[in-house]
mmCIF file of the N, C-alpha and C atoms, coordinates in Angstrom:
data_MODEL
# 
_entry.id   MODEL 
# 
loop_
_atom_site.group_PDB 
_atom_site.id 
_atom_site.type_symbol 
_atom_site.label_atom_id 
_atom_site.label_alt_id 
_atom_site.label_comp_id 
_atom_site.label_asym_id 
_atom_site.label_entity_id 
_atom_site.label_seq_id 
_atom_site.pdbx_PDB_ins_code 
_atom_site.Cartn_x 
_atom_site.Cartn_y 
_atom_site.Cartn_z 
_atom_site.occupancy 
_atom_site.B_iso_or_equiv 
_atom_site.pdbx_formal_charge 
_atom_site.auth_seq_id 
_atom_site.auth_comp_id 
_atom_site.auth_asym_id 
_atom_site.auth_atom_id 
_atom_site.pdbx_PDB_model_num 
ATOM 1   N N  . MET A 1 1  ? -2.878  34.943 155.278 1.00 0.00 ? 1  MET A N  1 
ATOM 2   C CA . MET A 1 1  ? -2.632  33.317 155.251 1.00 0.00 ? 1  MET A CA 1 
ATOM 3   C C  . MET A 1 1  ? -3.014  32.965 153.707 1.00 0.00 ? 1  MET A C  1 
ATOM 4   N N  . ILE A 1 2  ? -2.249  32.108 153.125 1.00 0.00 ? 2  ILE A N  1 
ATOM 5   C CA . ILE A 1 2  ? -2.312  31.904 151.767 1.00 0.00 ? 2  ILE A CA 1 
ATOM 6   C C  . ILE A 1 2  ? -2.984  30.431 151.741 1.00 0.00 ? 2  ILE A C  1 
ATOM 7   N N  . ARG A 1 3  ? -3.911  30.218 150.761 1.00 0.00 ? 3  ARG A N  1 
ATOM 8   C CA . ARG A 1 3  ? -4.498  29.082 150.683 1.00 0.00 ? 3  ARG A CA 1 
ATOM 9   C C  . ARG A 1 3  ? -4.497  28.751 149.295 1.00 0.00 ? 3  ARG A C  1 
ATOM 10  N N  . ALA A 1 4  ? -4.579  27.099 149.064 1.00 0.00 ? 4  ALA A N  1 
ATOM 11  C CA . ALA A 1 4  ? -4.881  26.514 147.721 1.00 0.00 ? 4  ALA A CA 1 
ATOM 12  C C  . ALA A 1 4  ? -5.253  25.340 147.797 1.00 0.00 ? 4  ALA A C  1 
ATOM 13  N N  . THR A 1 5  ? -5.950  24.607 146.667 1.00 0.00 ? 5  THR A N  1 
ATOM 14  C CA . THR A 1 5  ? -6.686  23.526 146.548 1.00 0.00 ? 5  THR A CA 1 
ATOM 15  C C  . THR A 1 5  ? -5.644  22.402 146.831 1.00 0.00 ? 5  THR A C  1 
ATOM 16  N N  . HIS A 1 6  ? -5.648  21.347 147.036 1.00 0.00 ? 6  HIS A N  1 
ATOM 17  C CA . HIS A 1 6  ? -4.676  20.162 147.229 1.00 0.00 ? 6  HIS A CA 1 
ATOM 18  C C  . HIS A 1 6  ? -3.907  20.287 146.168 1.00 0.00 ? 6  HIS A C  1 
ATOM 19  N N  . GLY A 1 7  ? -2.428  20.554 146.288 1.00 0.00 ? 7  GLY A N  1 
ATOM 20  C CA . GLY A 1 7  ? -1.459  19.914 145.023 1.00 0.00 ? 7  GLY A CA 1 
ATOM 21  C C  . GLY A 1 7  ? -1.318  21.530 144.574 1.00 0.00 ? 7  GLY A C  1 
ATOM 22  N N  . ARG A 1 8  ? -1.903  22.696 145.053 1.00 0.00 ? 8  ARG A N  1 
ATOM 23  C CA . ARG A 1 8  ? -2.051  23.573 144.070 1.00 0.00 ? 8  ARG A CA 1 
ATOM 24  C C  . ARG A 1 8  ? -1.132  24.939 145.085 1.00 0.00 ? 8  ARG A C  1 
ATOM 25  N N  . LEU A 1 9  ? -0.588  24.814 146.407 1.00 0.00 ? 9  LEU A N  1 
ATOM 26  C CA . LEU A 1 9  ? -0.174  25.725 147.076 1.00 0.00 ? 9  LEU A CA 1 
ATOM 27  C C  . LEU A 1 9  ? 1.611   25.649 146.323 1.00 0.00 ? 9  LEU A C  1 
ATOM 28  N N  . GLN A 1 10 ? 1.988   26.747 145.812 1.00 0.00 ? 10 GLN A N  1 
ATOM 29  C CA . GLN A 1 10 ? 3.079   26.855 145.045 1.00 0.00 ? 10 GLN A CA 1 
ATOM 30  C C  . GLN A 1 10 ? 4.061   27.620 145.690 1.00 0.00 ? 10 GLN A C  1 
ATOM 31  N N  . VAL A 1 11 ? 4.894   27.140 146.630 1.00 0.00 ? 11 VAL A N  1 
ATOM 32  C CA . VAL A 1 11 ? 5.688   27.535 147.743 1.00 0.00 ? 11 VAL A CA 1 
ATOM 33  C C  . VAL A 1 11 ? 6.726   28.461 147.267 1.00 0.00 ? 11 VAL A C  1 
ATOM 34  N N  . ILE A 1 12 ? 7.537   28.104 146.100 1.00 0.00 ? 12 ILE A N  1 
ATOM 35  C CA . ILE A 1 12 ? 8.742   28.630 145.593 1.00 0.00 ? 12 ILE A CA 1 
ATOM 36  C C  . ILE A 1 12 ? 7.991   30.078 144.962 1.00 0.00 ? 12 ILE A C  1 
ATOM 37  N N  . PRO A 1 13 ? 7.021   30.186 144.328 1.00 0.00 ? 13 PRO A N  1 
ATOM 38  C CA . PRO A 1 13 ? 6.105   31.683 143.776 1.00 0.00 ? 13 PRO A CA 1 
ATOM 39  C C  . PRO A 1 13 ? 6.117   32.515 144.858 1.00 0.00 ? 13 PRO A C  1 
ATOM 40  N N  . VAL A 1 14 ? 5.632   31.889 145.922 1.00 0.00 ? 14 VAL A N  1 
ATOM 41  C CA . VAL A 1 14 ? 5.247   32.498 147.266 1.00 0.00 ? 14 VAL A CA 1 
ATOM 42  C C  . VAL A 1 14 ? 6.287   33.185 147.493 1.00 0.00 ? 14 VAL A C  1 
ATOM 43  N N  . TRP A 1 15 ? 7.680   32.460 147.771 1.00 0.00 ? 15 TRP A N  1 
ATOM 44  C CA . TRP A 1 15 ? 8.891   33.037 148.407 1.00 0.00 ? 15 TRP A CA 1 
ATOM 45  C C  . TRP A 1 15 ? 9.258   34.138 147.440 1.00 0.00 ? 15 TRP A C  1 
ATOM 46  N N  . GLN A 1 16 ? 9.194   33.942 145.915 1.00 0.00 ? 16 GLN A N  1 
ATOM 47  C CA . GLN A 1 16 ? 9.678   35.008 145.024 1.00 0.00 ? 16 GLN A CA 1 
ATOM 48  C C  . GLN A 1 16 ? 8.836   35.897 145.195 1.00 0.00 ? 16 GLN A C  1 
ATOM 49  N N  . CYS A 1 17 ? 7.680   36.049 145.204 1.00 0.00 ? 17 CYS A N  1 
ATOM 50  C CA . CYS A 1 17 ? 6.881   37.131 145.434 1.00 0.00 ? 17 CYS A CA 1 
ATOM 51  C C  . CYS A 1 17 ? 6.904   38.124 146.194 1.00 0.00 ? 17 CYS A C  1 
ATOM 52  N N  . LEU A 1 18 ? 7.525   37.504 147.691 1.00 0.00 ? 18 LEU A N  1 
ATOM 53  C CA . LEU A 1 18 ? 7.575   38.029 148.846 1.00 0.00 ? 18 LEU A CA 1 
ATOM 54  C C  . LEU A 1 18 ? 9.167   38.750 148.770 1.00 0.00 ? 18 LEU A C  1 
ATOM 55  N N  . SER A 1 19 ? 9.839   38.021 148.344 1.00 0.00 ? 19 SER A N  1 
ATOM 56  C CA . SER A 1 19 ? 11.121  38.761 147.995 1.00 0.00 ? 19 SER A CA 1 
ATOM 57  C C  . SER A 1 19 ? 10.961  39.936 147.169 1.00 0.00 ? 19 SER A C  1 
ATOM 58  N N  . ARG A 1 20 ? 10.627  39.792 145.942 1.00 0.00 ? 20 ARG A N  1 
ATOM 59  C CA . ARG A 1 20 ? 10.324  40.910 144.967 1.00 0.00 ? 20 ARG A CA 1 
ATOM 60  C C  . ARG A 1 20 ? 9.832   42.443 145.876 1.00 0.00 ? 20 ARG A C  1 
ATOM 61  N N  . ASN A 1 21 ? 8.857   41.875 146.508 1.00 0.00 ? 21 ASN A N  1 
ATOM 62  C CA . ASN A 1 21 ? 8.095   43.131 147.159 1.00 0.00 ? 21 ASN A CA 1 
ATOM 63  C C  . ASN A 1 21 ? 8.652   43.517 148.383 1.00 0.00 ? 21 ASN A C  1 
ATOM 64  N N  . GLY A 1 22 ? 9.811   43.526 149.028 1.00 0.00 ? 22 GLY A N  1 
ATOM 65  C CA . GLY A 1 22 ? 10.555  43.515 149.630 1.00 0.00 ? 22 GLY A CA 1 
ATOM 66  C C  . GLY A 1 22 ? 9.798   43.017 151.289 1.00 0.00 ? 22 GLY A C  1 
ATOM 67  N N  . ALA A 1 23 ? 9.203   42.230 151.258 1.00 0.00 ? 23 ALA A N  1 
ATOM 68  C CA . ALA A 1 23 ? 8.588   41.555 152.650 1.00 0.00 ? 23 ALA A CA 1 
ATOM 69  C C  . ALA A 1 23 ? 9.778   41.171 153.639 1.00 0.00 ? 23 ALA A C  1 
ATOM 70  N N  . LYS A 1 24 ? 9.655   41.557 154.737 1.00 0.00 ? 24 LYS A N  1 
ATOM 71  C CA . LYS A 1 24 ? 10.581  41.087 155.757 1.00 0.00 ? 24 LYS A CA 1 
ATOM 72  C C  . LYS A 1 24 ? 9.767   39.552 156.698 1.00 0.00 ? 24 LYS A C  1 
ATOM 73  N N  . VAL A 1 25 ? 9.951   38.685 156.124 1.00 0.00 ? 25 VAL A N  1 
ATOM 74  C CA . VAL A 1 25 ? 9.393   37.324 156.759 1.00 0.00 ? 25 VAL A CA 1 
ATOM 75  C C  . VAL A 1 25 ? 10.172  37.051 158.250 1.00 0.00 ? 25 VAL A C  1 
ATOM 76  N N  . CYS A 1 26 ? 9.358   36.736 159.014 1.00 0.00 ? 26 CYS A N  1 
ATOM 77  C CA . CYS A 1 26 ? 9.703   36.659 160.697 1.00 0.00 ? 26 CYS A CA 1 
ATOM 78  C C  . CYS A 1 26 ? 9.257   35.402 161.135 1.00 0.00 ? 26 CYS A C  1 
ATOM 79  N N  . ARG A 1 27 ? 8.437   34.852 160.416 1.00 0.00 ? 27 ARG A N  1 
ATOM 80  C CA . ARG A 1 27 ? 7.854   33.168 160.775 1.00 0.00 ? 27 ARG A CA 1 
ATOM 81  C C  . ARG A 1 27 ? 7.209   32.610 159.651 1.00 0.00 ? 27 ARG A C  1 
ATOM 82  N N  . TRP A 1 28 ? 7.024   31.688 159.513 1.00 0.00 ? 28 TRP A N  1 
ATOM 83  C CA . TRP A 1 28 ? 6.075   30.932 158.467 1.00 0.00 ? 28 TRP A CA 1 
ATOM 84  C C  . TRP A 1 28 ? 5.647   29.616 158.923 1.00 0.00 ? 28 TRP A C  1 
ATOM 85  N N  . SER A 1 29 ? 4.514   28.866 158.465 1.00 0.00 ? 29 SER A N  1 
ATOM 86  C CA . SER A 1 29 ? 4.248   27.454 158.588 1.00 0.00 ? 29 SER A CA 1 
ATOM 87  C C  . SER A 1 29 ? 3.327   27.422 157.392 1.00 0.00 ? 29 SER A C  1 
ATOM 88  N N  . VAL A 1 30 ? 3.356   26.053 157.247 1.00 0.00 ? 30 VAL A N  1 
ATOM 89  C CA . VAL A 1 30 ? 2.960   25.267 156.059 1.00 0.00 ? 30 VAL A CA 1 
ATOM 90  C C  . VAL A 1 30 ? 2.142   23.957 156.689 1.00 0.00 ? 30 VAL A C  1 
ATOM 91  N N  . ARG A 1 31 ? 0.411   24.184 156.367 1.00 0.00 ? 31 ARG A N  1 
ATOM 92  C CA . ARG A 1 31 ? -0.421  22.805 157.098 1.00 0.00 ? 31 ARG A CA 1 
ATOM 93  C C  . ARG A 1 31 ? -1.037  22.443 155.520 1.00 0.00 ? 31 ARG A C  1 
ATOM 94  N N  . VAL A 1 32 ? -1.686  21.324 156.026 1.00 0.00 ? 32 VAL A N  1 
ATOM 95  C CA . VAL A 1 32 ? -2.856  20.772 154.701 1.00 0.00 ? 32 VAL A CA 1 
ATOM 96  C C  . VAL A 1 32 ? -3.897  19.978 155.567 1.00 0.00 ? 32 VAL A C  1 
ATOM 97  N N  . ASP A 1 33 ? -5.056  20.636 155.511 1.00 0.00 ? 33 ASP A N  1 
ATOM 98  C CA . ASP A 1 33 ? -6.184  20.125 156.042 1.00 0.00 ? 33 ASP A CA 1 
ATOM 99  C C  . ASP A 1 33 ? -6.681  18.756 155.434 1.00 0.00 ? 33 ASP A C  1 
ATOM 100 N N  . ARG A 1 34 ? -6.569  17.384 155.970 1.00 0.00 ? 34 ARG A N  1 
ATOM 101 C CA . ARG A 1 34 ? -6.561  16.239 155.004 1.00 0.00 ? 34 ARG A CA 1 
ATOM 102 C C  . ARG A 1 34 ? -8.137  15.977 155.024 1.00 0.00 ? 34 ARG A C  1 
ATOM 103 N N  . LYS A 1 35 ? -9.144  16.450 155.720 1.00 0.00 ? 35 LYS A N  1 
ATOM 104 C CA . LYS A 1 35 ? -10.496 16.552 155.529 1.00 0.00 ? 35 LYS A CA 1 
ATOM 105 C C  . LYS A 1 35 ? -10.795 17.012 154.148 1.00 0.00 ? 35 LYS A C  1 
ATOM 106 N N  . THR A 1 36 ? -10.340 18.649 154.121 1.00 0.00 ? 36 THR A N  1 
ATOM 107 C CA . THR A 1 36 ? -11.005 19.284 152.863 1.00 0.00 ? 36 THR A CA 1 
ATOM 108 C C  . THR A 1 36 ? -10.130 19.236 152.022 1.00 0.00 ? 36 THR A C  1 
ATOM 109 N N  . GLY A 1 37 ? -8.717  18.829 151.986 1.00 0.00 ? 37 GLY A N  1 
ATOM 110 C CA . GLY A 1 37 ? -7.633  19.406 151.102 1.00 0.00 ? 37 GLY A CA 1 
ATOM 111 C C  . GLY A 1 37 ? -7.252  20.402 150.687 1.00 0.00 ? 37 GLY A C  1 
ATOM 112 N N  . VAL A 1 38 ? -7.350  21.517 151.665 1.00 0.00 ? 38 VAL A N  1 
ATOM 113 C CA . VAL A 1 38 ? -6.986  22.737 151.499 1.00 0.00 ? 38 VAL A CA 1 
ATOM 114 C C  . VAL A 1 38 ? -5.703  22.924 151.977 1.00 0.00 ? 38 VAL A C  1 
ATOM 115 N N  . GLU A 1 39 ? -4.652  23.033 151.103 1.00 0.00 ? 39 GLU A N  1 
ATOM 116 C CA . GLU A 1 39 ? -3.234  23.603 151.634 1.00 0.00 ? 39 GLU A CA 1 
ATOM 117 C C  . GLU A 1 39 ? -3.086  25.079 152.088 1.00 0.00 ? 39 GLU A C  1 
ATOM 118 N N  . SER A 1 40 ? -2.399  25.236 153.428 1.00 0.00 ? 40 SER A N  1 
ATOM 119 C CA . SER A 1 40 ? -2.436  26.667 153.663 1.00 0.00 ? 40 SER A CA 1 
ATOM 120 C C  . SER A 1 40 ? -0.692  26.922 154.319 1.00 0.00 ? 40 SER A C  1 
ATOM 121 N N  . MET A 1 41 ? -0.622  28.083 154.007 1.00 0.00 ? 41 MET A N  1 
ATOM 122 C CA . MET A 1 41 ? 0.833   28.935 154.456 1.00 0.00 ? 41 MET A CA 1 
ATOM 123 C C  . MET A 1 41 ? 0.857   30.250 155.061 1.00 0.00 ? 41 MET A C  1 
ATOM 124 N N  . THR A 1 42 ? 0.851   30.137 156.379 1.00 0.00 ? 42 THR A N  1 
ATOM 125 C CA . THR A 1 42 ? 0.759   31.395 157.046 1.00 0.00 ? 42 THR A CA 1 
ATOM 126 C C  . THR A 1 42 ? 2.052   32.257 157.142 1.00 0.00 ? 42 THR A C  1 
ATOM 127 N N  . VAL A 1 43 ? 2.360   33.369 156.716 1.00 0.00 ? 43 VAL A N  1 
ATOM 128 C CA . VAL A 1 43 ? 3.450   33.819 156.747 1.00 0.00 ? 43 VAL A CA 1 
ATOM 129 C C  . VAL A 1 43 ? 3.558   35.323 157.583 1.00 0.00 ? 43 VAL A C  1 
ATOM 130 N N  . ASP A 1 44 ? 4.121   35.268 158.706 1.00 0.00 ? 44 ASP A N  1 
ATOM 131 C CA . ASP A 1 44 ? 4.559   36.693 159.508 1.00 0.00 ? 44 ASP A CA 1 
ATOM 132 C C  . ASP A 1 44 ? 5.351   37.671 158.770 1.00 0.00 ? 44 ASP A C  1 
ATOM 133 N N  . ILE A 1 45 ? 4.774   38.639 158.320 1.00 0.00 ? 45 ILE A N  1 
ATOM 134 C CA . ILE A 1 45 ? 5.615   39.833 157.941 1.00 0.00 ? 45 ILE A CA 1 
ATOM 135 C C  . ILE A 1 45 ? 5.884   40.811 158.684 1.00 0.00 ? 45 ILE A C  1 
ATOM 136 N N  . ALA A 1 46 ? 7.036   41.091 158.913 1.00 0.00 ? 46 ALA A N  1 
ATOM 137 C CA . ALA A 1 46 ? 7.289   42.232 160.212 1.00 0.00 ? 46 ALA A CA 1 
ATOM 138 C C  . ALA A 1 46 ? 7.446   43.640 159.615 1.00 0.00 ? 46 ALA A C  1 
ATOM 139 N N  . ILE A 1 47 ? 7.691   43.740 158.260 1.00 0.00 ? 47 ILE A N  1 
ATOM 140 C CA . ILE A 1 47 ? 7.496   44.895 157.655 1.00 0.00 ? 47 ILE A CA 1 
ATOM 141 C C  . ILE A 1 47 ? 7.253   45.019 155.853 1.00 0.00 ? 47 ILE A C  1 
ATOM 142 N N  . ALA A 1 48 ? 5.991   45.658 156.012 1.00 0.00 ? 48 ALA A N  1 
ATOM 143 C CA . ALA A 1 48 ? 5.242   45.740 154.935 1.00 0.00 ? 48 ALA A CA 1 
ATOM 144 C C  . ALA A 1 48 ? 4.602   46.655 154.737 1.00 0.00 ? 48 ALA A C  1 
ATOM 145 N N  . GLY A 1 49 ? 4.224   47.424 153.920 1.00 0.00 ? 49 GLY A N  1 
ATOM 146 C CA . GLY A 1 49 ? 3.425   48.809 153.740 1.00 0.00 ? 49 GLY A CA 1 
ATOM 147 C C  . GLY A 1 49 ? 2.022   48.239 153.262 1.00 0.00 ? 49 GLY A C  1 
ATOM 148 N N  . PRO A 1 50 ? 1.155   49.488 153.305 1.00 0.00 ? 50 PRO A N  1 
ATOM 149 C CA . PRO A 1 50 ? -0.306  48.711 152.340 1.00 0.00 ? 50 PRO A CA 1 
ATOM 150 C C  . PRO A 1 50 ? -0.012  48.270 150.979 1.00 0.00 ? 50 PRO A C  1 
ATOM 151 N N  . TYR A 1 51 ? 0.851   49.225 150.331 1.00 0.00 ? 51 TYR A N  1 
ATOM 152 C CA . TYR A 1 51 ? 1.128   48.758 148.973 1.00 0.00 ? 51 TYR A CA 1 
ATOM 153 C C  . TYR A 1 51 ? 1.636   47.541 148.710 1.00 0.00 ? 51 TYR A C  1 
ATOM 154 N N  . CYS A 1 52 ? 2.796   47.332 149.560 1.00 0.00 ? 52 CYS A N  1 
ATOM 155 C CA . CYS A 1 52 ? 3.366   45.715 149.464 1.00 0.00 ? 52 CYS A CA 1 
ATOM 156 C C  . CYS A 1 52 ? 2.404   44.685 149.584 1.00 0.00 ? 52 CYS A C  1 
ATOM 157 N N  . THR A 1 53 ? 1.450   44.978 150.796 1.00 0.00 ? 53 THR A N  1 
ATOM 158 C CA . THR A 1 53 ? 0.387   43.912 150.927 1.00 0.00 ? 53 THR A CA 1 
ATOM 159 C C  . THR A 1 53 ? -0.440  43.766 149.566 1.00 0.00 ? 53 THR A C  1 
ATOM 160 N N  . ALA A 1 54 ? -0.997  44.964 149.330 1.00 0.00 ? 54 ALA A N  1 
ATOM 161 C CA . ALA A 1 54 ? -1.769  44.946 148.390 1.00 0.00 ? 54 ALA A CA 1 
ATOM 162 C C  . ALA A 1 54 ? -1.244  44.167 146.978 1.00 0.00 ? 54 ALA A C  1 
ATOM 163 N N  . THR A 1 55 ? -0.038  44.236 146.724 1.00 0.00 ? 55 THR A N  1 
ATOM 164 C CA . THR A 1 55 ? 0.343   43.611 145.683 1.00 0.00 ? 55 THR A CA 1 
ATOM 165 C C  . THR A 1 55 ? 0.704   42.462 145.646 1.00 0.00 ? 55 THR A C  1 
ATOM 166 N N  . ILE A 1 56 ? 1.492   41.915 146.706 1.00 0.00 ? 56 ILE A N  1 
ATOM 167 C CA . ILE A 1 56 ? 1.304   40.323 147.375 1.00 0.00 ? 56 ILE A CA 1 
ATOM 168 C C  . ILE A 1 56 ? 0.010   39.986 147.117 1.00 0.00 ? 56 ILE A C  1 
ATOM 169 N N  . ILE A 1 57 ? -1.056  40.275 147.564 1.00 0.00 ? 57 ILE A N  1 
ATOM 170 C CA . ILE A 1 57 ? -2.178  39.619 147.261 1.00 0.00 ? 57 ILE A CA 1 
ATOM 171 C C  . ILE A 1 57 ? -2.619  39.551 146.111 1.00 0.00 ? 57 ILE A C  1 
ATOM 172 N N  . ALA A 1 58 ? -2.641  40.496 145.270 1.00 0.00 ? 58 ALA A N  1 
ATOM 173 C CA . ALA A 1 58 ? -2.646  40.725 143.915 1.00 0.00 ? 58 ALA A CA 1 
ATOM 174 C C  . ALA A 1 58 ? -1.941  39.591 142.946 1.00 0.00 ? 58 ALA A C  1 
ATOM 175 N N  . THR A 1 59 ? -0.763  39.424 143.337 1.00 0.00 ? 59 THR A N  1 
ATOM 176 C CA . THR A 1 59 ? 0.087   38.707 142.366 1.00 0.00 ? 59 THR A CA 1 
ATOM 177 C C  . THR A 1 59 ? -0.442  37.152 142.641 1.00 0.00 ? 59 THR A C  1 
ATOM 178 N N  . LEU A 1 60 ? -0.235  36.805 143.739 1.00 0.00 ? 60 LEU A N  1 
ATOM 179 C CA . LEU A 1 60 ? -0.664  35.368 144.468 1.00 0.00 ? 60 LEU A CA 1 
ATOM 180 C C  . LEU A 1 60 ? -2.119  35.197 143.715 1.00 0.00 ? 60 LEU A C  1 
ATOM 181 N N  . GLY A 1 61 ? -2.915  35.893 143.971 1.00 0.00 ? 61 GLY A N  1 
ATOM 182 C CA . GLY A 1 61 ? -4.273  35.453 143.309 1.00 0.00 ? 61 GLY A CA 1 
ATOM 183 C C  . GLY A 1 61 ? -4.493  35.543 141.897 1.00 0.00 ? 61 GLY A C  1 
ATOM 184 N N  . GLU A 1 62 ? -3.691  35.958 141.333 1.00 0.00 ? 62 GLU A N  1 
ATOM 185 C CA . GLU A 1 62 ? -3.871  35.798 139.895 1.00 0.00 ? 62 GLU A CA 1 
ATOM 186 C C  . GLU A 1 62 ? -3.647  34.673 139.152 1.00 0.00 ? 62 GLU A C  1 
ATOM 187 N N  . ALA A 1 63 ? -4.292  34.397 137.927 1.00 0.00 ? 63 ALA A N  1 
ATOM 188 C CA . ALA A 1 63 ? -3.665  33.051 137.140 1.00 0.00 ? 63 ALA A CA 1 
ATOM 189 C C  . ALA A 1 63 ? -2.224  33.024 137.120 1.00 0.00 ? 63 ALA A C  1 
ATOM 190 N N  . PRO A 1 64 ? -1.519  32.211 136.921 1.00 0.00 ? 64 PRO A N  1 
ATOM 191 C CA . PRO A 1 64 ? -1.981  30.638 136.752 1.00 0.00 ? 64 PRO A CA 1 
ATOM 192 C C  . PRO A 1 64 ? -1.766  30.210 138.341 1.00 0.00 ? 64 PRO A C  1 
ATOM 193 N N  . LEU A 1 65 ? -1.781  31.106 139.414 1.00 0.00 ? 65 LEU A N  1 
ATOM 194 C CA . LEU A 1 65 ? -1.233  30.527 140.774 1.00 0.00 ? 65 LEU A CA 1 
ATOM 195 C C  . LEU A 1 65 ? -2.777  30.209 141.515 1.00 0.00 ? 65 LEU A C  1 
ATOM 196 N N  . ASN A 1 66 ? -3.749  31.357 141.271 1.00 0.00 ? 66 ASN A N  1 
ATOM 197 C CA . ASN A 1 66 ? -4.808  31.381 141.775 1.00 0.00 ? 66 ASN A CA 1 
ATOM 198 C C  . ASN A 1 66 ? -5.166  30.991 143.231 1.00 0.00 ? 66 ASN A C  1 
ATOM 199 N N  . MET A 1 67 ? -4.349  31.514 144.308 1.00 0.00 ? 67 MET A N  1 
ATOM 200 C CA . MET A 1 67 ? -4.307  31.047 145.577 1.00 0.00 ? 67 MET A CA 1 
ATOM 201 C C  . MET A 1 67 ? -5.100  32.435 146.460 1.00 0.00 ? 67 MET A C  1 
ATOM 202 N N  . SER A 1 68 ? -5.725  32.043 147.319 1.00 0.00 ? 68 SER A N  1 
ATOM 203 C CA . SER A 1 68 ? -6.386  32.988 148.152 1.00 0.00 ? 68 SER A CA 1 
ATOM 204 C C  . SER A 1 68 ? -5.547  33.579 149.274 1.00 0.00 ? 68 SER A C  1 
ATOM 205 N N  . VAL A 1 69 ? -5.399  34.703 149.294 1.00 0.00 ? 69 VAL A N  1 
ATOM 206 C CA . VAL A 1 69 ? -4.528  35.461 150.495 1.00 0.00 ? 69 VAL A CA 1 
ATOM 207 C C  . VAL A 1 69 ? -5.575  36.215 151.397 1.00 0.00 ? 69 VAL A C  1 
ATOM 208 N N  . THR A 1 70 ? -5.468  35.885 152.581 1.00 0.00 ? 70 THR A N  1 
ATOM 209 C CA . THR A 1 70 ? -6.416  36.526 153.761 1.00 0.00 ? 70 THR A CA 1 
ATOM 210 C C  . THR A 1 70 ? -5.264  37.325 154.833 1.00 0.00 ? 70 THR A C  1 
ATOM 211 N N  . PRO A 1 71 ? -5.190  38.578 154.716 1.00 0.00 ? 71 PRO A N  1 
ATOM 212 C CA . PRO A 1 71 ? -4.591  39.247 155.569 1.00 0.00 ? 71 PRO A CA 1 
ATOM 213 C C  . PRO A 1 71 ? -4.771  39.098 157.103 1.00 0.00 ? 71 PRO A C  1 
ATOM 214 N N  . LEU A 1 72 ? -4.453  38.526 158.044 1.00 0.00 ? 72 LEU A N  1 
ATOM 215 C CA . LEU A 1 72 ? -4.697  38.621 159.275 1.00 0.00 ? 72 LEU A CA 1 
ATOM 216 C C  . LEU A 1 72 ? -4.136  39.366 160.259 1.00 0.00 ? 72 LEU A C  1 
ATOM 217 N N  . PRO A 1 73 ? -4.699  39.757 161.528 1.00 0.00 ? 73 PRO A N  1 
ATOM 218 C CA . PRO A 1 73 ? -4.335  40.733 162.444 1.00 0.00 ? 73 PRO A CA 1 
ATOM 219 C C  . PRO A 1 73 ? -2.850  40.770 162.852 1.00 0.00 ? 73 PRO A C  1 
ATOM 220 N N  . SER A 1 74 ? -2.247  41.403 162.862 1.00 0.00 ? 74 SER A N  1 
ATOM 221 C CA . SER A 1 74 ? -0.868  41.046 163.094 1.00 0.00 ? 74 SER A CA 1 
ATOM 222 C C  . SER A 1 74 ? -0.423  41.504 164.616 1.00 0.00 ? 74 SER A C  1 
ATOM 223 N N  . ALA A 1 75 ? 0.499   40.757 165.263 1.00 0.00 ? 75 ALA A N  1 
ATOM 224 C CA . ALA A 1 75 ? 1.079   40.807 166.399 1.00 0.00 ? 75 ALA A CA 1 
ATOM 225 C C  . ALA A 1 75 ? 2.467   41.681 166.124 1.00 0.00 ? 75 ALA A C  1 
ATOM 226 N N  . ALA A 1 76 ? 2.889   42.500 167.013 1.00 0.00 ? 76 ALA A N  1 
ATOM 227 C CA . ALA A 1 76 ? 3.828   43.177 167.321 1.00 0.00 ? 76 ALA A CA 1 
ATOM 228 C C  . ALA A 1 76 ? 4.950   41.978 167.412 1.00 0.00 ? 76 ALA A C  1 
ATOM 229 N N  . VAL A 1 77 ? 5.896   42.242 166.568 1.00 0.00 ? 77 VAL A N  1 
ATOM 230 C CA . VAL A 1 77 ? 7.307   41.537 166.339 1.00 0.00 ? 77 VAL A CA 1 
ATOM 231 C C  . VAL A 1 77 ? 8.646   42.205 166.136 1.00 0.00 ? 77 VAL A C  1 
ATOM 232 N N  . PRO A 1 78 ? 8.946   42.230 167.129 1.00 0.00 ? 78 PRO A N  1 
ATOM 233 C CA . PRO A 1 78 ? 10.381  43.081 167.283 1.00 0.00 ? 78 PRO A CA 1 
ATOM 234 C C  . PRO A 1 78 ? 11.357  42.869 165.815 1.00 0.00 ? 78 PRO A C  1 
ATOM 235 N N  . ASP A 1 79 ? 11.946  44.267 165.497 1.00 0.00 ? 79 ASP A N  1 
ATOM 236 C CA . ASP A 1 79 ? 12.721  44.261 164.394 1.00 0.00 ? 79 ASP A CA 1 
ATOM 237 C C  . ASP A 1 79 ? 13.702  43.223 164.230 1.00 0.00 ? 79 ASP A C  1 
ATOM 238 N N  . HIS A 1 80 ? 14.513  42.653 165.320 1.00 0.00 ? 80 HIS A N  1 
ATOM 239 C CA . HIS A 1 80 ? 15.427  41.866 165.437 1.00 0.00 ? 80 HIS A CA 1 
ATOM 240 C C  . HIS A 1 80 ? 15.155  40.553 164.785 1.00 0.00 ? 80 HIS A C  1 
ATOM 241 N N  . GLN A 1 81 ? 13.791  39.891 165.116 1.00 0.00 ? 81 GLN A N  1 
ATOM 242 C CA . GLN A 1 81 ? 13.269  38.814 164.573 1.00 0.00 ? 81 GLN A CA 1 
ATOM 243 C C  . GLN A 1 81 ? 12.842  38.409 162.942 1.00 0.00 ? 81 GLN A C  1 
ATOM 244 N N  . ALA A 1 82 ? 13.032  39.691 162.568 1.00 0.00 ? 82 ALA A N  1 
ATOM 245 C CA . ALA A 1 82 ? 12.918  39.599 161.037 1.00 0.00 ? 82 ALA A CA 1 
ATOM 246 C C  . ALA A 1 82 ? 14.040  39.056 160.067 1.00 0.00 ? 82 ALA A C  1 
ATOM 247 N N  . LEU A 1 83 ? 13.975  38.020 159.415 1.00 0.00 ? 83 LEU A N  1 
ATOM 248 C CA . LEU A 1 83 ? 15.261  37.811 158.350 1.00 0.00 ? 83 LEU A CA 1 
ATOM 249 C C  . LEU A 1 83 ? 15.447  39.032 157.264 1.00 0.00 ? 83 LEU A C  1 
ATOM 250 N N  . ALA A 1 84 ? 16.668  39.106 157.326 1.00 0.00 ? 84 ALA A N  1 
ATOM 251 C CA . ALA A 1 84 ? 17.277  40.136 155.933 1.00 0.00 ? 84 ALA A CA 1 
ATOM 252 C C  . ALA A 1 84 ? 17.079  39.676 154.838 1.00 0.00 ? 84 ALA A C  1 
# 
């Protein structure tokens, strides 16, 4: 899950980062908590090794993006559902 304060979730850099690192995305969603102002994007990645995941977390957490990334437990997703 990728989180940022209100107005700071930058979706285009997120997708660029995922693409550069070879992540195979199968599902995603974006939400805004109106009470806290926190914006979040949940991305289910079907194929990503530990190095890929670590690079994505480091890239999105650096300035100027300053988003927080929390790996969540993964569910088994068939490869045919992943986008190429």
